[in-house]
py3Dmol code that shows the C-alpha trace and the ligand (Angstrom):
import py3Dmol

protein = """\
ATOM      1  CA  MET A   1       8.937  15.731   5.163  1.00  0.00           C
ATOM      2  CA  ASN A   2      11.559  15.075   2.639  1.00  0.00           C
ATOM      3  CA  HIS A   3      10.182  16.557  -0.598  1.00  0.00           C
ATOM      4  CA  ALA A   4      12.208  14.095  -2.599  1.00  0.00           C
ATOM      5  CA  ARG A   5       9.675  11.535  -1.483  1.00  0.00           C
ATOM      6  CA  THR A   6       6.367  12.154  -3.495  1.00  0.00           C
ATOM      7  CA  ARG A   7       3.424  11.656  -1.068  1.00  0.00           C
ATOM      8  CA  LEU A   8       1.348   8.585  -2.068  1.00  0.00           C
ATOM      9  CA  VAL A   9      -2.476   8.066  -0.911  1.00  0.00           C
ATOM     10  CA  MET A  10      -3.544   4.669  -1.976  1.00  0.00           C
ATOM     11  CA  GLY A  11      -6.990   3.022  -1.399  1.00  0.00           C
ATOM     12  CA  ASN A  12      -7.410  -0.666  -0.857  1.00  0.00           C
ATOM     13  CA  TRP A  13     -10.700  -1.657  -1.738  1.00  0.00           C
ATOM     14  CA  LYS A  14     -10.325  -5.185  -0.451  1.00  0.00           C
ATOM     15  CA  MET A  15     -13.207  -7.442  -1.440  1.00  0.00           C
ATOM     16  CA  HIS A  16     -15.721  -4.573  -1.970  1.00  0.00           C
ATOM     17  CA  GLY A  17     -17.305  -3.201  -5.158  1.00  0.00           C
ATOM     18  CA  SER A  18     -19.763  -3.863  -7.904  1.00  0.00           C
ATOM     19  CA  LEU A  19     -19.601  -2.340 -11.379  1.00  0.00           C
ATOM     20  CA  ALA A  20     -22.136   0.230 -10.564  1.00  0.00           C
ATOM     21  CA  ASP A  21     -20.756   1.191  -7.220  1.00  0.00           C
ATOM     22  CA  ASN A  22     -17.235   1.335  -8.741  1.00  0.00           C
ATOM     23  CA  ALA A  23     -18.438   3.568 -11.592  1.00  0.00           C
ATOM     24  CA  ALA A  24     -19.588   6.215  -9.298  1.00  0.00           C
ATOM     25  CA  LEU A  25     -16.574   5.979  -6.977  1.00  0.00           C
ATOM     26  CA  LEU A  26     -14.099   5.948  -9.853  1.00  0.00           C
ATOM     27  CA  GLY A  27     -15.948   8.883 -11.418  1.00  0.00           C
ATOM     28  CA  GLY A  28     -15.862  10.992  -8.069  1.00  0.00           C
ATOM     29  CA  LEU A  29     -12.110  10.360  -7.888  1.00  0.00           C
ATOM     30  CA  VAL A  30     -11.562  11.544 -11.230  1.00  0.00           C
ATOM     31  CA  ALA A  31     -13.630  14.536 -10.759  1.00  0.00           C
ATOM     32  CA  GLY A  32     -11.857  15.464  -7.508  1.00  0.00           C
ATOM     33  CA  ALA A  33      -8.357  14.203  -8.178  1.00  0.00           C
ATOM     34  CA  GLN A  34      -6.798  17.668  -8.357  1.00  0.00           C
ATOM     35  CA  ARG A  35      -7.429  17.888  -4.619  1.00  0.00           C
ATOM     36  CA  ALA A  36      -4.369  15.662  -4.272  1.00  0.00           C
ATOM     37  CA  GLY A  37      -2.210  18.357  -5.486  1.00  0.00           C
ATOM     38  CA  SER A  38       1.353  17.044  -6.017  1.00  0.00           C
ATOM     39  CA  ALA A  39       0.555  13.699  -4.004  1.00  0.00           C
ATOM     40  CA  GLN A  40       0.019  10.651  -6.026  1.00  0.00           C
ATOM     41  CA  LEU A  41      -3.616   9.079  -5.694  1.00  0.00           C
ATOM     42  CA  ALA A  42      -4.132   5.342  -6.501  1.00  0.00           C
ATOM     43  CA  VAL A  43      -6.787   2.625  -5.973  1.00  0.00           C
ATOM     44  CA  CYS A  44      -6.153  -1.180  -5.463  1.00  0.00           C
ATOM     45  CA  VAL A  45      -9.202  -2.897  -6.784  1.00  0.00           C
ATOM     46  CA  PRO A  46     -10.330  -6.544  -6.833  1.00  0.00           C
ATOM     47  CA  PHE A  47      -8.904  -8.396 -10.035  1.00  0.00           C
ATOM     48  CA  PRO A  48     -12.260  -8.497 -11.890  1.00  0.00           C
ATOM     49  CA  TYR A  49     -12.332  -4.646 -11.830  1.00  0.00           C
ATOM     50  CA  LEU A  50      -8.976  -3.950 -13.355  1.00  0.00           C
ATOM     51  CA  ALA A  51     -10.503  -3.463 -16.623  1.00  0.00           C
ATOM     52  CA  GLN A  52     -13.002  -1.101 -15.463  1.00  0.00           C
ATOM     53  CA  ALA A  53     -10.503   0.758 -13.356  1.00  0.00           C
ATOM     54  CA  ARG A  54      -8.167   1.180 -16.366  1.00  0.00           C
ATOM     55  CA  GLN A  55     -10.938   2.469 -18.509  1.00  0.00           C
ATOM     56  CA  ALA A  56     -12.410   4.924 -15.933  1.00  0.00           C
ATOM     57  CA  LEU A  57      -8.859   6.117 -14.902  1.00  0.00           C
ATOM     58  CA  SER A  58      -6.830   6.268 -17.961  1.00  0.00           C
ATOM     59  CA  GLY A  59      -5.898   9.703 -18.825  1.00  0.00           C
ATOM     60  CA  SER A  60      -6.583  11.081 -15.184  1.00  0.00           C
ATOM     61  CA  THR A  61      -3.983  11.489 -12.589  1.00  0.00           C
ATOM     62  CA  VAL A  62      -5.397   8.553 -10.497  1.00  0.00           C
ATOM     63  CA  SER A  63      -3.501   5.265 -11.013  1.00  0.00           C
ATOM     64  CA  TRP A  64      -4.674   1.618 -10.271  1.00  0.00           C
ATOM     65  CA  GLY A  65      -3.342  -1.399  -8.662  1.00  0.00           C
ATOM     66  CA  ALA A  66      -3.927  -5.029  -7.627  1.00  0.00           C
ATOM     67  CA  GLN A  67      -4.221  -6.414  -4.209  1.00  0.00           C
ATOM     68  CA  ASP A  68      -2.102  -9.539  -4.855  1.00  0.00           C
ATOM     69  CA  ILE A  69       0.221 -11.339  -7.358  1.00  0.00           C
ATOM     70  CA  SER A  70       1.484 -14.676  -7.974  1.00  0.00           C
ATOM     71  CA  VAL A  71       5.291 -15.648  -7.767  1.00  0.00           C
ATOM     72  CA  HIS A  72       4.791 -17.799 -10.957  1.00  0.00           C
ATOM     73  CA  ASP A  73       4.981 -16.672 -14.585  1.00  0.00           C
ATOM     74  CA  ARG A  74       2.407 -18.922 -15.873  1.00  0.00           C
ATOM     75  CA  GLY A  75       1.098 -22.560 -15.562  1.00  0.00           C
ATOM     76  CA  ALA A  76      -1.069 -24.746 -13.453  1.00  0.00           C
ATOM     77  CA  TYR A  77      -1.747 -22.314 -10.533  1.00  0.00           C
ATOM     78  CA  THR A  78      -5.604 -22.233 -10.461  1.00  0.00           C
ATOM     79  CA  GLY A  79      -6.822 -18.874  -9.199  1.00  0.00           C
ATOM     80  CA  GLU A  80      -3.598 -16.957  -9.398  1.00  0.00           C
ATOM     81  CA  VAL A  81      -2.816 -13.968 -11.491  1.00  0.00           C
ATOM     82  CA  SER A  82       0.631 -13.368 -12.820  1.00  0.00           C
ATOM     83  CA  ALA A  83       2.645 -10.074 -13.014  1.00  0.00           C
ATOM     84  CA  ALA A  84       2.423 -10.189 -16.808  1.00  0.00           C
ATOM     85  CA  MET A  85      -1.459 -10.327 -16.708  1.00  0.00           C
ATOM     86  CA  LEU A  86      -1.504  -7.348 -14.255  1.00  0.00           C
ATOM     87  CA  ALA A  87       0.848  -5.475 -16.713  1.00  0.00           C
ATOM     88  CA  ASP A  88      -1.739  -6.212 -19.449  1.00  0.00           C
ATOM     89  CA  PHE A  89      -4.043  -4.007 -17.642  1.00  0.00           C
ATOM     90  CA  GLU A  90      -1.433  -1.118 -17.107  1.00  0.00           C
ATOM     91  CA  VAL A  91      -1.402  -1.834 -13.407  1.00  0.00           C
ATOM     92  CA  SER A  92       0.993   0.454 -11.553  1.00  0.00           C
ATOM     93  CA  TRP A  93       0.879  -0.914  -8.203  1.00  0.00           C
ATOM     94  CA  VAL A  94       0.439  -4.278  -6.444  1.00  0.00           C
ATOM     95  CA  LEU A  95      -0.009  -4.894  -2.641  1.00  0.00           C
ATOM     96  CA  CYS A  96       2.200  -7.734  -1.306  1.00  0.00           C
ATOM     97  CA  GLY A  97       1.635  -9.441   2.006  1.00  0.00           C
ATOM     98  CA  HIS A  98      -1.204  -7.461   3.331  1.00  0.00           C
ATOM     99  CA  SER A  99      -1.900  -8.578   6.834  1.00  0.00           C
ATOM    100  CA  GLU A 100      -5.122 -10.245   5.762  1.00  0.00           C
ATOM    101  CA  ARG A 101      -3.209 -12.340   3.340  1.00  0.00           C
ATOM    102  CA  ARG A 102      -0.500 -13.183   5.768  1.00  0.00           C
ATOM    103  CA  ALA A 103      -3.121 -14.357   8.376  1.00  0.00           C
ATOM    104  CA  MET A 104      -5.755 -15.888   6.177  1.00  0.00           C
ATOM    105  CA  HIS A 105      -3.634 -17.354   3.478  1.00  0.00           C
ATOM    106  CA  GLY A 106      -0.507 -18.174   5.359  1.00  0.00           C
ATOM    107  CA  GLU A 107       1.696 -15.984   3.318  1.00  0.00           C
ATOM    108  CA  SER A 108       5.309 -16.135   4.767  1.00  0.00           C
ATOM    109  CA  SER A 109       7.708 -13.109   4.645  1.00  0.00           C
ATOM    110  CA  ALA A 110       9.856 -14.985   1.983  1.00  0.00           C
ATOM    111  CA  LEU A 111       6.693 -15.549  -0.074  1.00  0.00           C
ATOM    112  CA  VAL A 112       5.959 -11.801   0.113  1.00  0.00           C
ATOM    113  CA  ALA A 113       9.386 -10.794  -0.873  1.00  0.00           C
ATOM    114  CA  ALA A 114       9.114 -13.174  -3.917  1.00  0.00           C
ATOM    115  CA  LYS A 115       5.921 -11.667  -4.708  1.00  0.00           C
ATOM    116  CA  ALA A 116       7.665  -8.139  -4.723  1.00  0.00           C
ATOM    117  CA  ALA A 117      10.288  -9.395  -6.906  1.00  0.00           C
ATOM    118  CA  ALA A 118       7.803 -10.851  -9.321  1.00  0.00           C
ATOM    119  CA  ALA A 119       6.137  -7.458  -9.505  1.00  0.00           C
ATOM    120  CA  LEU A 120       9.241  -5.562 -10.110  1.00  0.00           C
ATOM    121  CA  GLY A 121      10.396  -7.933 -12.881  1.00  0.00           C
ATOM    122  CA  ALA A 122       7.121  -6.790 -14.766  1.00  0.00           C
ATOM    123  CA  GLY A 123       7.782  -3.134 -14.051  1.00  0.00           C
ATOM    124  CA  LEU A 124       4.982  -2.774 -11.359  1.00  0.00           C
ATOM    125  CA  THR A 125       5.603  -1.250  -7.956  1.00  0.00           C
ATOM    126  CA  PRO A 126       5.077  -3.480  -5.137  1.00  0.00           C
ATOM    127  CA  VAL A 127       3.541  -2.004  -1.834  1.00  0.00           C
ATOM    128  CA  VAL A 128       4.928  -4.477   0.754  1.00  0.00           C
ATOM    129  CA  CYS A 129       2.878  -4.355   3.853  1.00  0.00           C
ATOM    130  CA  VAL A 130       4.337  -5.160   7.271  1.00  0.00           C
ATOM    131  CA  GLY A 131       2.903  -4.636  10.880  1.00  0.00           C
ATOM    132  CA  GLU A 132       2.671  -6.280  14.133  1.00  0.00           C
ATOM    133  CA  THR A 133      -0.307  -7.666  16.078  1.00  0.00           C
ATOM    134  CA  LEU A 134      -1.599  -6.248  19.354  1.00  0.00           C
ATOM    135  CA  SER A 135      -0.090  -9.196  21.209  1.00  0.00           C
ATOM    136  CA  ASP A 136       3.275  -8.598  19.531  1.00  0.00           C
ATOM    137  CA  ARG A 137       3.138  -4.908  20.619  1.00  0.00           C
ATOM    138  CA  ASP A 138       2.048  -5.549  24.151  1.00  0.00           C
ATOM    139  CA  ALA A 139       4.907  -8.137  24.461  1.00  0.00           C
ATOM    140  CA  GLY A 140       7.253  -5.370  23.229  1.00  0.00           C
ATOM    141  CA  ASP A 141       8.112  -7.217  20.108  1.00  0.00           C
ATOM    142  CA  ALA A 142       6.773  -4.895  17.363  1.00  0.00           C
ATOM    143  CA  GLU A 143      10.251  -3.929  16.043  1.00  0.00           C
ATOM    144  CA  CYS A 144      11.391  -7.349  16.125  1.00  0.00           C
ATOM    145  CA  VAL A 145       8.369  -8.893  14.107  1.00  0.00           C
ATOM    146  CA  ILE A 146       8.493  -6.111  11.579  1.00  0.00           C
ATOM    147  CA  GLY A 147      12.261  -6.559  11.344  1.00  0.00           C
ATOM    148  CA  ASP A 148      11.683 -10.215  10.505  1.00  0.00           C
ATOM    149  CA  GLN A 149       8.922  -9.323   8.044  1.00  0.00           C
ATOM    150  CA  LEU A 150      11.427  -6.705   6.314  1.00  0.00           C
ATOM    151  CA  GLU A 151      14.298  -9.054   6.181  1.00  0.00           C
ATOM    152  CA  PRO A 152      13.881 -10.939   2.867  1.00  0.00           C
ATOM    153  CA  VAL A 153      12.535  -7.760   1.431  1.00  0.00           C
ATOM    154  CA  LEU A 154      15.836  -5.803   2.380  1.00  0.00           C
ATOM    155  CA  ALA A 155      17.680  -8.721   0.711  1.00  0.00           C
ATOM    156  CA  LEU A 156      16.447  -7.831  -2.646  1.00  0.00           C
ATOM    157  CA  GLY A 157      18.991  -5.060  -2.563  1.00  0.00           C
ATOM    158  CA  ALA A 158      19.202  -1.264  -2.901  1.00  0.00           C
ATOM    159  CA  GLU A 159      18.079  -1.085  -6.627  1.00  0.00           C
ATOM    160  CA  SER A 160      14.892  -3.198  -5.848  1.00  0.00           C
ATOM    161  CA  LEU A 161      14.230  -1.323  -2.642  1.00  0.00           C
ATOM    162  CA  SER A 162      14.475   2.061  -4.441  1.00  0.00           C
ATOM    163  CA  ARG A 163      11.451   0.886  -6.738  1.00  0.00           C
ATOM    164  CA  LEU A 164       9.225  -0.479  -4.101  1.00  0.00           C
ATOM    165  CA  VAL A 165       6.887   1.077  -1.387  1.00  0.00           C
ATOM    166  CA  ILE A 166       6.528  -0.198   2.290  1.00  0.00           C
ATOM    167  CA  ALA A 167       3.381   0.108   4.073  1.00  0.00           C
ATOM    168  CA  TYR A 168       3.399  -0.113   7.906  1.00  0.00           C
ATOM    169  CA  GLU A 169      -0.026  -1.410   8.969  1.00  0.00           C
ATOM    170  CA  PRO A 170      -0.349  -2.403  12.666  1.00  0.00           C
ATOM    171  CA  VAL A 171      -2.669  -5.284  12.526  1.00  0.00           C
ATOM    172  CA  TRP A 172      -4.632  -3.852  15.624  1.00  0.00           C
ATOM    173  CA  ALA A 173      -5.274  -0.769  13.793  1.00  0.00           C
ATOM    174  CA  ILE A 174      -6.680  -2.200  10.521  1.00  0.00           C
ATOM    175  CA  GLY A 175     -10.549  -1.837  10.175  1.00  0.00           C
ATOM    176  CA  THR A 176     -10.797  -1.415  13.923  1.00  0.00           C
ATOM    177  CA  GLY A 177     -11.252   2.428  14.079  1.00  0.00           C
ATOM    178  CA  ARG A 178      -8.280   2.477  16.372  1.00  0.00           C
ATOM    179  CA  THR A 179      -5.231   4.334  14.668  1.00  0.00           C
ATOM    180  CA  ALA A 180      -1.797   4.292  15.815  1.00  0.00           C
ATOM    181  CA  THR A 181      -1.013   7.725  17.295  1.00  0.00           C
ATOM    182  CA  PRO A 182       1.152   9.780  15.025  1.00  0.00           C
ATOM    183  CA  GLU A 183       4.014   9.309  17.495  1.00  0.00           C
ATOM    184  CA  GLN A 184       3.516   5.464  17.568  1.00  0.00           C
ATOM    185  CA  ALA A 185       3.531   5.398  13.721  1.00  0.00           C
ATOM    186  CA  GLN A 186       6.525   7.639  13.470  1.00  0.00           C
ATOM    187  CA  ALA A 187       8.577   5.491  15.717  1.00  0.00           C
ATOM    188  CA  VAL A 188       7.885   2.525  13.616  1.00  0.00           C
ATOM    189  CA  HIS A 189       8.515   4.392  10.422  1.00  0.00           C
ATOM    190  CA  ALA A 190      11.907   5.741  11.633  1.00  0.00           C
ATOM    191  CA  PHE A 191      12.777   2.148  12.612  1.00  0.00           C
ATOM    192  CA  ILE A 192      11.947   1.082   8.943  1.00  0.00           C
ATOM    193  CA  ARG A 193      13.742   4.116   7.541  1.00  0.00           C
ATOM    194  CA  ALA A 194      16.857   3.145   9.344  1.00  0.00           C
ATOM    195  CA  ALA A 195      16.716  -0.366   8.024  1.00  0.00           C
ATOM    196  CA  LEU A 196      16.192   0.987   4.306  1.00  0.00           C
ATOM    197  CA  THR A 197      18.904   3.386   4.906  1.00  0.00           C
ATOM    198  CA  ARG A 198      21.304   0.694   6.087  1.00  0.00           C
ATOM    199  CA  HIS A 199      20.390  -1.052   2.756  1.00  0.00           C
ATOM    200  CA  GLY A 200      21.136   1.976   0.504  1.00  0.00           C
ATOM    201  CA  ALA A 201      17.427   2.836   0.175  1.00  0.00           C
ATOM    202  CA  ALA A 202      16.955   5.963   2.304  1.00  0.00           C
ATOM    203  CA  GLN A 203      14.340   7.404  -0.144  1.00  0.00           C
ATOM    204  CA  THR A 204      11.974   4.444  -0.306  1.00  0.00           C
ATOM    205  CA  ARG A 205       8.581   5.622   0.523  1.00  0.00           C
ATOM    206  CA  ILE A 206       6.845   4.405   3.710  1.00  0.00           C
ATOM    207  CA  LEU A 207       3.116   4.602   4.046  1.00  0.00           C
ATOM    208  CA  TYR A 208       0.998   4.234   7.193  1.00  0.00           C
ATOM    209  CA  GLY A 209      -2.262   2.354   7.027  1.00  0.00           C
ATOM    210  CA  GLY A 210      -4.789   1.384   9.744  1.00  0.00           C
ATOM    211  CA  SER A 211      -8.018   3.345  10.182  1.00  0.00           C
ATOM    212  CA  VAL A 212      -6.776   6.406   8.329  1.00  0.00           C
ATOM    213  CA  LYS A 213      -9.623   8.981   7.719  1.00  0.00           C
ATOM    214  CA  ALA A 214      -9.711  12.679   6.960  1.00  0.00           C
ATOM    215  CA  ALA A 215      -9.887  13.468  10.608  1.00  0.00           C
ATOM    216  CA  ASN A 216      -6.528  11.871  11.441  1.00  0.00           C
ATOM    217  CA  ALA A 217      -4.720  12.095   8.208  1.00  0.00           C
ATOM    218  CA  SER A 218      -3.101  15.528   8.636  1.00  0.00           C
ATOM    219  CA  ASP A 219      -1.575  14.650  12.005  1.00  0.00           C
ATOM    220  CA  LEU A 220      -0.086  11.509  10.475  1.00  0.00           C
ATOM    221  CA  PHE A 221       1.264  13.246   7.247  1.00  0.00           C
ATOM    222  CA  ALA A 222       2.895  15.693   9.549  1.00  0.00           C
ATOM    223  CA  GLN A 223       5.385  13.060  10.773  1.00  0.00           C
ATOM    224  CA  PRO A 224       8.810  13.212   9.068  1.00  0.00           C
ATOM    225  CA  ASP A 225       8.899   9.661   7.963  1.00  0.00           C
ATOM    226  CA  ILE A 226       5.325   9.001   6.893  1.00  0.00           C
ATOM    227  CA  ASP A 227       5.057   9.529   3.166  1.00  0.00           C
ATOM    228  CA  GLY A 228       1.427   8.847   2.725  1.00  0.00           C
ATOM    229  CA  ALA A 229      -1.334   6.369   3.422  1.00  0.00           C
ATOM    230  CA  LEU A 230      -2.753   2.977   2.555  1.00  0.00           C
ATOM    231  CA  VAL A 231      -6.523   3.506   3.241  1.00  0.00           C
ATOM    232  CA  GLY A 232      -9.002   0.645   3.519  1.00  0.00           C
ATOM    233  CA  GLY A 233     -12.545   1.492   4.513  1.00  0.00           C
ATOM    234  CA  ALA A 234     -12.330   5.315   4.035  1.00  0.00           C
ATOM    235  CA  SER A 235     -11.175   4.667   0.455  1.00  0.00           C
ATOM    236  CA  LEU A 236     -14.698   3.456  -0.488  1.00  0.00           C
ATOM    237  CA  VAL A 237     -16.284   6.902  -0.124  1.00  0.00           C
ATOM    238  CA  ALA A 238     -15.035   9.316  -2.654  1.00  0.00           C
ATOM    239  CA  GLU A 239     -15.427  12.447  -0.621  1.00  0.00           C
ATOM    240  CA  GLU A 240     -13.677  10.876   2.387  1.00  0.00           C
ATOM    241  CA  PHE A 241     -10.814   9.551   0.318  1.00  0.00           C
ATOM    242  CA  LEU A 242     -10.402  12.892  -1.528  1.00  0.00           C
ATOM    243  CA  ASN A 243     -10.238  14.634   1.828  1.00  0.00           C
ATOM    244  CA  ILE A 244      -7.384  12.365   2.925  1.00  0.00           C
ATOM    245  CA  ALA A 245      -5.714  13.038  -0.462  1.00  0.00           C
ATOM    246  CA  ALA A 246      -6.171  16.799   0.301  1.00  0.00           C
ATOM    247  CA  ALA A 247      -4.434  16.458   3.557  1.00  0.00           C
ATOM    248  CA  ALA A 248      -1.452  15.024   1.833  1.00  0.00           C
ATOM    249  CA  ALA A 249      -1.449  17.727  -0.830  1.00  0.00           C
TER     250      ALA A 249
END
"""
ligand_1 = """\
10
PEP
C -6.046 -1.706 4.787
O -6.789 -2.521 4.513
O -4.888 -1.780 4.332
C -6.461 -0.724 5.833
C -5.619 0.070 6.348
O -7.789 -0.650 6.196
P -8.455 0.546 7.107
O -8.001 1.747 6.600
O -10.104 0.069 6.981
O -8.072 0.201 8.512
"""
view = py3Dmol.view(width=600, height=400)
view.addModel(protein, "pdb")
view.setStyle({"model": 0}, {"cartoon": {"style": "trace"}})
view.addModel(ligand_1, "xyz")
view.setStyle({"model": 1}, {"stick": {}})
view.zoomTo()
view.show()
């Protein structure tokens, strides 16, 4: 682990939550946040709950983020949420190009890079998600697919790359209970690190995501190019999420 890269453990609540459930979860995170030690702890919540997250987490060491962003500043884009709107709620992070959005909403890699640029323009930190499907992997195409997904993001240049985060999330490991082995994850992280290094951004953080839980987090975090985790299901239970944070501490 290169200590210049502060570890980051980020929850992705996806479309889960209610005011009552969130209050308990956020309260639990604030109460146990010190278990993250020097690692950063964050949650990406559904848009309607940004105000609740801001109220519950302000003054704590837990930061909050959104799960998507519009490339547009304002206008006739029904259902979209702009970077400035997210900044209004003091959002720190925004997921860009989660595989569920690429698959279900047809988001292209060019659009994902444009979303990252929109976030950067408002002072938010984009977390750009990349990852191959099982058929890509089985065909030996994982690096090729990830390289293609990264290309328009790398084209944003070193200064932008130094202000964003990459999350490697093999699609076959998301929500399936099947985690990449630490070696499989490290191999892809090293590939991504090499690409970032060629573009002058060797210190950009790379998170691993895909069925991370307390039981497998330590082995993943022991890999030299894994700088933290993007956590779906396990981020909905305060104790489990904090146990992952403790593994990163
Ligand atoms: C995710 O949604 O980004 C994710 C990694 O989900 P899970 O941890 O549930 O696999």
